[in-house]
N, C-alpha and C positions, 0 to 999 in steps of 0.2 A: 636036281643038279644045278650047278652054276656055270655060266660061260663067262668068259672073260671078253669084255667088249674091246672092239679095237681103239688102241688109244689115238688120240688127236695129238699130232705133235705140232699143231700150229702154235703160234705165240699168242699168248694171252695180253700180255703187255710188250708195248714197244715203245722204247725211248729214244728220241733222237736228239742229238746235240752237236755243236759245233766244236766243243771241247774235244781234243784229240788225246788228252792227256790220260794216262793209265795210272798215274801215281800222284798221291797227294803232295802238293808243294806248300813249303812253309818259310817263312823269313827267319833267318837267325836272330837271336836276341841281340840287341845293341851292346850287351855287356859281355857277349861272348860271340863275335862275328866269326864267320868262316872267310877265310883270306887265302888267295893263292898268289902266287908271283908270276909276271908276264912281263918279258923285256926288263927285267930288273925293277919293275914297279909292282907294288902290292895292290892287288885287286880284289876289293870286298864283294862277296856273294850276296846277291839281292833276294834270290830265293833258291831253293833246293828241293830236290824229290830224288826218288831212287832211280828215276830215268834221266834226269838232266839238272841243270841249274841254269841261272841268268845273272848277268853282270852288265854295268855300264861299258859301252863299246869304247875301244881305244885304237881307232883306225883299222878295225878287221872288217872283212867282208862274209857275206853270206857264203856257205860252203867251206870256209875255212876249218881246219883241223888244228887243235892245240894239245899239247902234252901239259898236264898241269899236276900239281900235287897239294893236297891241303890236309889239314887236322879237323876231325869233327869235334866239337867242344863237349867237354863232359866225358867222352869216351876215349879222348887221345888215341884213335886209330887214324893212322896216315892212309890217305886215299890217294893212289897214284892212278891217272886214267887219261884217256885221250877224249877230248870234246869235239863236237861237229856242231859249228854254228848252222843252226837250222832257219833262224830268222832274225833279223834287227828290225825292231818296231820304229815307229815315228818318235818314240822318245829317246831312240839310239840306245836301247837295251838289247843285249845279244840273248837269244833265248837258245840254249844248247842241249845236245843230246850226248850221253855217256856213250862212248862206242868201244872202247877196250877196257872193260871193268869186269872183275871177278863176282862170283856170285856171294862171297863172304862180304865184300865191300857194298853191293847192293844192299844186303840185309841190315848192314850196320847203317847205311844212310836210311833206309827204311824205318829203322827202330829209333834213330835221331828224329826223324820227321813226326813220328807218332808220339814221341815224349814232347818235342817242341809245340806240337798242336794241343796236347793236354795242358802245358804251361800256359798257352795262350787262352785257353777255356777257362782255366782256374783264375786267371789274371783279370778277365772278363766278368766274371762272377764276383769277384771281391770288389771290383769297382762298383758293380750294379748294388751290391749289398750296403755300400756306405752311405 
């Protein structure tokens, strides 16, 4: 007869990091930027993920909330959301989190990020093989 041994639920591997991000961040292509309007000015996105985005600060403060709308390149999907500024770094870059966003929009941004990551990898391989 066989008996089941008690399972040990302790972690075998433990990974610690200071990176709190749950999503892959990518920079939009220069040829297809992501831009939103803020106080009548066009603001380019520096990087984006399914959880948030970053952009150059324009007299905003940590903790501010912004309602924005932008188009995802290549997908022509309009994303309307609320951003919360989580941090402003020493380079005056606002790091923001999406606060009011639907699951379909999150998935569209995630798919965009995966596609963009693939483009970057292919570009690096092409440059390496030259």
